[in-house]
C-alpha positions in Angstrom: 0.0 0.0 0.0 1.3 3.4 -0.9 -0.1 6.1 1.4 0.0 9.7 0.1 0.4 12.4 2.7 -2.0 15.3 2.8 -0.9 18.9 1.9 -2.2 22.2 3.1 -4.3 22.4 -0.2 -5.7 18.9 0.2 -6.6 19.6 3.8 -8.3 22.8 2.7 -10.4 20.8 0.1 -8.6 22.3 -2.9 -8.6 20.0 -5.9 -5.3 19.6 -7.8 -5.0 21.6 -11.0 -6.0 20.2 -14.4 -2.5 19.2 -15.4 -1.8 17.3 -12.2 -5.2 15.6 -12.4 -4.3 14.5 -16.0 -0.9 13.3 -15.0 -2.4 11.3 -12.1 -5.0 9.8 -14.4 -2.3 8.8 -16.9 -0.2 7.3 -14.1 -3.2 5.4 -12.7 -3.9 4.1 -16.2 -0.3 2.9 -16.6 -0.5 1.0 -13.3 -3.8 -0.6 -14.3 -2.4 -1.6 -17.7 0.6 -3.1 -15.9 -1.8 -5.1 -13.7 -0.4 -3.8 -10.4 -3.1 -1.3 -9.3 -5.8 -2.9 -7.2 -7.3 0.4 -5.9 -6.4 4.0 -5.5 -8.3 7.1 -4.3 -7.9 10.5 -2.9 -9.4 11.2 0.5 -11.6 14.1 1.7 -9.9 16.5 4.1 -9.6 15.5 7.8 -12.2 18.1 8.6 -14.7 15.7 7.1 -13.3 12.7 9.0 -13.7 11.2 12.5 -11.3 9.4 14.7 -12.3 6.7 17.2 -9.7 6.6 20.0 -9.4 3.6 22.3 -8.0 4.1 25.8 -8.6 2.3 29.1 -11.4 0.2 27.7 -13.3 3.3 26.5 -13.9 4.8 23.1 -13.8 8.5 22.3 -15.1 9.8 19.1 -13.4 13.0 17.8 -14.5 14.9 14.7 -12.0 16.5 12.4 -10.2 18.6 11.5 -7.2 17.3 13.3 -4.3 19.5 14.4 -1.6 16.9 13.3 -2.3 17.5 9.6 1.4 16.7 8.8 0.5 13.1 9.5 -2.9 13.2 7.7 -3.4 11.0 4.6 -4.5 12.6 1.4 -5.0 9.4 -0.6 -3.8 5.9 -1.2 -2.8 3.3 -3.9 -3.2 -0.4 -3.2 -0.8 -2.1 -5.6 0.3 -5.7 -6.0 4.1 -5.9 -6.8 6.6 -8.7 -6.8 8.7 -7.0 -4.1 9.2 -3.9 -1.9 11.8 -2.4 -4.3 9.3 -2.5 -7.1 6.7 -0.8 -4.9 9.1 1.9 -4.0 10.0 2.4 -7.7 6.3 2.8 -8.6 5.7 5.1 -5.6 8.5 7.4 -6.7 6.7 7.9 -10.0 3.5 9.2 -8.5 3.0 12.6 -10.2 1.9 14.4 -7.1 4.9 13.1 -5.1 6.9 16.1 -6.6 4.7 18.6 -4.8 6.7 20.5 -2.2 6.4 18.9 1.3 4.3 15.9 0.1 5.5 12.5 0.9 4.4 8.9 0.4 4.7 5.9 2.7 5.1 2.4 1.3 3.8 -0.4 3.6 3.1 -4.0 3.0 -0.4 -5.3 3.8 -0.6 -8.0 6.5 -3.3 -10.5 5.9 -5.7 -11.8 8.6 -3.6 -14.9 9.1 -0.6 -12.8 9.9 1.2 -13.6 6.7 2.8 -10.8 4.7 2.0 -12.5 1.4 -1.1 -13.9 -0.1 
């Protein structure tokens, strides 16, 4: 899974410009044609989100926005690659990864049986 970090603009609900949307669409199409993209979406700003926090056997529900926006997610790609190196290579090609201050995180999905691979 490639998790795309939020930016000030994405947290403000500002859509990317037309060129970036076109570049992202092209990149997504390339991933689908290569058979590695399982899913990918942008996320609404954290102001439209809710966190459920568990502590001491109790649940607390907190509505966004959240102060820690530097840790907020702006979107994700679920990709199926042969190895971590390939996932990193693909993640480095995400068009919006070049936006100042934006980062992506590559993490392997752990399945219900605890296995890292299907």
